[in-house]
C-alpha positions as CSV (number, residue, x, y, z in Angstrom):
1,X,0.0,0.0,0.0
2,X,2.8,2.4,0.9
3,X,4.4,1.8,-2.6
4,X,1.1,2.8,-4.2
5,X,0.9,6.1,-2.2
6,X,4.6,6.7,-3.0
7,X,3.9,6.2,-6.8
8,X,1.0,8.7,-6.8
9,X,3.0,11.2,-4.7
10,X,6.0,11.0,-7.0
11,X,4.0,11.3,-10.2
12,X,1.1,13.5,-9.0
13,X,1.9,16.3,-11.6
14,X,2.0,13.9,-14.5
15,X,-1.2,12.2,-13.4
16,X,-2.9,15.5,-12.9
17,X,-1.9,16.6,-16.4
18,X,-3.2,13.3,-17.9
19,X,-6.5,13.6,-16.0
20,X,-7.0,17.2,-17.2
21,X,-6.2,16.2,-20.8
22,X,-8.8,13.4,-20.6
23,X,-11.4,15.8,-19.3
24,X,-10.5,18.3,-22.0
25,X,-11.0,15.7,-24.7
26,X,-14.3,14.7,-23.3
27,X,-15.5,18.3,-23.2
28,X,-14.3,18.9,-26.8
29,X,-16.2,15.9,-28.2
30,X,-19.3,16.7,-26.2
31,X,-19.5,20.3,-27.3
32,X,-18.1,20.2,-30.8
33,X,-20.1,18.2,-33.4
34,X,-17.2,18.2,-35.9
35,X,-14.8,16.5,-33.6
36,X,-17.5,14.2,-32.4
37,X,-18.4,13.1,-35.9
38,X,-14.7,12.5,-36.8
39,X,-14.3,10.3,-33.7
40,X,-17.4,8.3,-34.5
41,X,-16.3,7.9,-38.2
42,X,-12.8,6.8,-37.2
43,X,-14.1,4.3,-34.6
44,X,-16.5,2.8,-37.0
45,X,-13.8,2.5,-39.7
46,X,-11.4,0.8,-37.3
47,X,-14.0,-1.6,-35.9
48,X,-15.2,-2.3,-39.5
49,X,-11.7,-3.2,-40.6
50,X,-11.2,-5.4,-37.5
51,X,-14.5,-7.2,-38.2
52,X,-13.6,-7.6,-41.9
53,X,-10.2,-9.2,-41.0
54,X,-11.8,-11.4,-38.5
55,X,-14.3,-12.6,-41.1
56,X,-11.5,-13.3,-43.6
57,X,-9.6,-15.3,-41.1
58,X,-12.7,-17.3,-40.1
59,X,-13.5,-17.9,-43.8
60,X,-10.0,-19.1,-44.6
61,X,-10.0,-21.7,-41.8
62,X,-13.4,-22.9,-43.0
63,X,-12.3,-23.5,-46.6
64,X,-11.3,-27.1,-46.0
65,X,-14.7,-28.0,-44.5
66,X,-16.5,-26.2,-47.3
67,X,-14.3,-28.0,-49.9
68,X,-15.0,-31.4,-48.4
69,X,-18.7,-30.7,-48.4
70,X,-18.6,-29.7,-52.1
71,X,-16.7,-32.9,-53.0
72,X,-19.3,-35.0,-51.2
73,X,-22.1,-33.1,-52.9
74,X,-20.4,-33.6,-56.3
75,X,-20.3,-37.4,-55.8
76,X,-23.9,-37.4,-54.8
77,X,-24.8,-35.5,-57.9
78,X,-22.8,-37.8,-60.1
79,X,-24.6,-40.8,-58.7
80,X,-28.0,-39.2,-59.2
81,X,-27.0,-38.2,-62.8
82,X,-26.2,-41.8,-63.6
83,X,-29.5,-42.9,-62.2
84,X,-31.3,-40.2,-64.3
85,X,-29.5,-41.4,-67.4
86,X,-30.7,-44.9,-66.9
87,X,-34.3,-43.7,-66.6
88,X,-34.2,-42.1,-70.1
89,X,-35.7,-45.0,-72.0
90,X,-35.6,-44.6,-75.8
91,X,-39.1,-44.7,-77.4
92,X,-38.3,-47.8,-79.4
93,X,-37.4,-49.8,-76.3
94,X,-40.3,-51.6,-74.6
95,X,-38.4,-52.4,-71.4
96,X,-35.1,-51.3,-69.9
97,X,-33.4,-52.1,-66.6
98,X,-33.5,-48.8,-64.6
99,X,-30.8,-50.0,-62.1
100,X,-27.7,-47.7,-61.9
101,X,-24.7,-49.0,-63.9
102,X,-22.1,-46.6,-62.5
103,X,-21.5,-45.1,-59.1
104,X,-18.6,-43.2,-57.7
105,X,-16.3,-43.3,-54.7
106,X,-14.5,-40.1,-53.8
107,X,-10.8,-40.4,-52.8
108,X,-7.8,-38.2,-52.0
109,X,-4.4,-38.5,-53.7
110,X,-1.8,-39.1,-51.0
111,X,1.1,-39.9,-53.3
112,X,1.6,-38.8,-56.9
113,X,4.2,-39.3,-59.6
114,X,4.1,-37.9,-63.1
115,X,7.7,-37.5,-64.3
116,X,8.6,-41.2,-64.6
117,X,8.2,-43.6,-67.5
118,X,5.6,-45.6,-65.5
119,X,3.7,-43.4,-63.2
120,X,1.3,-44.4,-60.4
121,X,-0.6,-42.6,-57.7
122,X,-1.8,-43.8,-54.2
123,X,-5.3,-43.1,-53.0
124,X,-6.7,-43.1,-49.4
125,X,-9.5,-45.6,-50.2
126,X,-9.3,-49.4,-50.2
127,X,-11.4,-52.6,-50.0
128,X,-13.4,-51.5,-47.0
129,X,-14.7,-48.6,-49.1
130,X,-15.6,-50.9,-52.0
131,X,-12.5,-50.4,-54.1
132,X,-11.3,-53.3,-56.3
133,X,-8.5,-53.7,-58.8
134,X,-9.3,-52.7,-62.4
135,X,-11.6,-49.8,-61.6
136,X,-11.5,-46.5,-63.5
137,X,-10.4,-43.3,-61.8
138,X,-11.6,-39.9,-63.2
139,X,-11.7,-36.2,-62.5
140,X,-14.6,-33.8,-63.2
141,X,-12.6,-32.7,-66.3
142,X,-10.7,-35.8,-67.4
143,X,-9.5,-39.4,-66.8
144,X,-6.7,-40.4,-64.4
145,X,-6.2,-44.2,-64.8
146,X,-7.1,-47.6,-63.5
147,X,-6.7,-49.1,-60.0
148,X,-3.9,-51.7,-59.6
149,X,-3.3,-53.0,-56.1
150,X,-5.8,-52.6,-53.3
151,X,-5.3,-53.0,-49.5
152,X,-7.8,-52.5,-46.7
153,X,-7.6,-48.7,-46.6
154,X,-5.5,-47.8,-49.7
155,X,-5.1,-48.5,-53.4
156,X,-2.6,-47.7,-56.2
157,X,-3.6,-46.5,-59.6
158,X,-1.8,-46.9,-62.9
159,X,-2.3,-43.5,-64.5
160,X,-2.6,-42.9,-68.2
161,X,1.0,-41.5,-68.0
162,X,2.3,-45.1,-67.9
163,X,3.9,-47.1,-70.7
164,X,1.6,-50.0,-69.9
165,X,-1.6,-48.0,-70.1
166,X,-4.0,-48.2,-73.1
167,X,-7.4,-46.5,-72.9
168,X,-10.2,-46.8,-75.4
169,X,-11.2,-43.3,-76.6
170,X,-13.0,-41.7,-79.5
171,X,-13.5,-38.4,-81.3
172,X,-16.5,-36.6,-80.0
173,X,-17.5,-35.3,-83.5
174,X,-17.4,-38.5,-85.6
175,X,-17.1,-41.5,-83.3
176,X,-13.9,-42.9,-84.8
177,X,-12.3,-45.0,-82.1
178,X,-8.6,-45.3,-81.1
179,X,-6.2,-46.1,-78.2
180,X,-4.7,-43.5,-75.8
181,X,-1.1,-44.5,-75.1
182,X,1.6,-42.3,-73.6
183,X,5.1,-41.9,-75.2
184,X,6.7,-41.0,-71.9
185,X,7.6,-37.4,-72.7
186,X,5.3,-34.6,-71.5
187,X,2.9,-35.1,-68.6
188,X,0.5,-32.6,-70.3
189,X,0.1,-34.6,-73.5
190,X,-0.4,-38.2,-74.5
191,X,-0.8,-39.9,-77.9
192,X,-3.7,-41.4,-79.9
193,X,-3.1,-44.5,-82.0
194,X,-5.0,-46.9,-84.3
195,X,-7.0,-44.1,-86.0
196,X,-8.0,-44.9,-89.6
197,X,-6.6,-42.5,-92.2
198,X,-10.1,-41.7,-93.5
199,X,-11.0,-40.2,-90.2
200,X,-11.6,-36.4,-90.6
201,X,-9.5,-35.1,-87.7
202,X,-7.8,-31.8,-87.1
203,X,-6.2,-29.7,-84.3
204,X,-8.7,-28.7,-81.7
205,X,-10.9,-31.8,-82.0
206,X,-12.3,-33.1,-78.7
207,X,-11.4,-36.6,-77.4
208,X,-13.7,-38.5,-75.0
209,X,-13.9,-42.0,-73.5
210,X,-15.2,-44.5,-76.0
211,X,-17.4,-46.6,-73.7
212,X,-16.1,-49.9,-75.1
213,X,-14.3,-50.8,-71.9
214,X,-15.6,-51.7,-68.4
215,X,-13.5,-49.0,-66.8
216,X,-15.0,-45.7,-67.8
217,X,-18.5,-44.4,-68.7
218,X,-18.8,-43.1,-72.3
219,X,-18.3,-39.4,-73.2
220,X,-16.0,-38.4,-70.3
221,X,-13.7,-35.6,-71.5
222,X,-10.1,-36.5,-72.1
223,X,-8.5,-33.7,-74.1
224,X,-8.1,-32.0,-77.5
225,X,-5.9,-32.7,-80.5
226,X,-2.9,-30.5,-80.3
227,X,-0.8,-31.8,-83.2
228,X,-1.3,-34.2,-86.2
229,X,1.7,-35.6,-88.1
230,X,1.4,-37.6,-91.3
231,X,3.8,-40.1,-92.9
232,X,3.2,-42.2,-96.0
233,X,-0.5,-41.3,-96.1
234,X,-1.1,-42.5,-92.6
235,X,-1.1,-40.9,-89.1
236,X,2.4,-41.0,-87.8
237,X,1.6,-39.3,-84.6
238,X,-1.5,-37.6,-83.0
239,X,-0.8,-35.6,-79.8
240,X,-3.6,-35.0,-77.3
241,X,-3.4,-32.2,-74.8
242,X,-4.9,-33.5,-71.6
243,X,-7.6,-31.7,-69.6
244,X,-6.3,-33.3,-66.4
245,X,-3.4,-31.6,-64.7
246,X,-1.3,-34.5,-63.3
247,X,1.1,-32.2,-61.5
248,X,-1.8,-31.1,-59.1
249,X,-4.0,-34.1,-58.5
250,X,-5.9,-33.9,-55.2
251,X,-9.4,-35.3,-55.3
252,X,-10.5,-38.0,-57.7
253,X,-13.5,-40.3,-58.3
254,X,-13.2,-44.1,-58.5
255,X,-15.8,-45.6,-60.9
256,X,-17.8,-48.5,-59.9
257,X,-19.4,-50.5,-62.8
258,X,-22.2,-52.7,-61.5
259,X,-22.0,-55.1,-64.5
260,X,-18.2,-55.2,-64.9
261,X,-17.6,-58.8,-63.8
262,X,-20.5,-60.0,-65.9
263,X,-19.3,-58.3,-69.0
264,X,-15.7,-59.4,-68.6
265,X,-16.7,-63.0,-67.9
266,X,-18.8,-63.1,-71.0
267,X,-16.1,-61.6,-73.2
268,X,-13.5,-64.0,-71.9
269,X,-15.8,-66.9,-72.5
270,X,-16.4,-65.7,-76.1
271,X,-12.7,-65.4,-76.8
272,X,-12.0,-68.9,-75.5
273,X,-14.6,-70.6,-77.7
């Protein structure tokens, strides 16, 4: 207590001065509308800026949750879209099975390679999530590859940037089919093979999945023709600029084909006869 009295006694002049300054400011703001308005404007501006910054920080930390919700919603919409497609019965068909053929499992990329000759990625979904080997993996704007090995909680995927990969694709405009195979050079481009010379193709033509395999639904975007090279009246090389950015893979969709095993068994049986 003695120290407190000593402090006030020692600094009484300074404290008195500060007190009088405080009283003077109060009187000025109460009796002068200009200073009062300036004070109110300044305080509102400061508090507004603080609230804005607070909201920006709150929004930033909420982005992950919002992104996860959007991904889940996207998967739900994809599944509903496939169901809707099955319900569109052509007028010439008397009966058609309305069961869904395709559904989707959302997965996160936890390991990615795209600069090797044989590239693979690892996903955070496995057999407990319904994943099996030989299932297609796609993006909203392209295809990624096919599942290889599957454990309980993880799986690996052979991407289309792999020397062993061969994907059935077609031209969107004229339905000529071919095989998408990578030459091991640029991760932004792959090559199209087995296209007949009579196919009317040019730079800028769109490439989509062909629907002749059990891995991918038909008409999924793949890329566009970026260069066509001719030799001896045949296509020497057709480059396809991919829509998918393999250097920034994050969220992908694993395609479940309800009738995959049935189709594969039938085709194997036919080949062996």
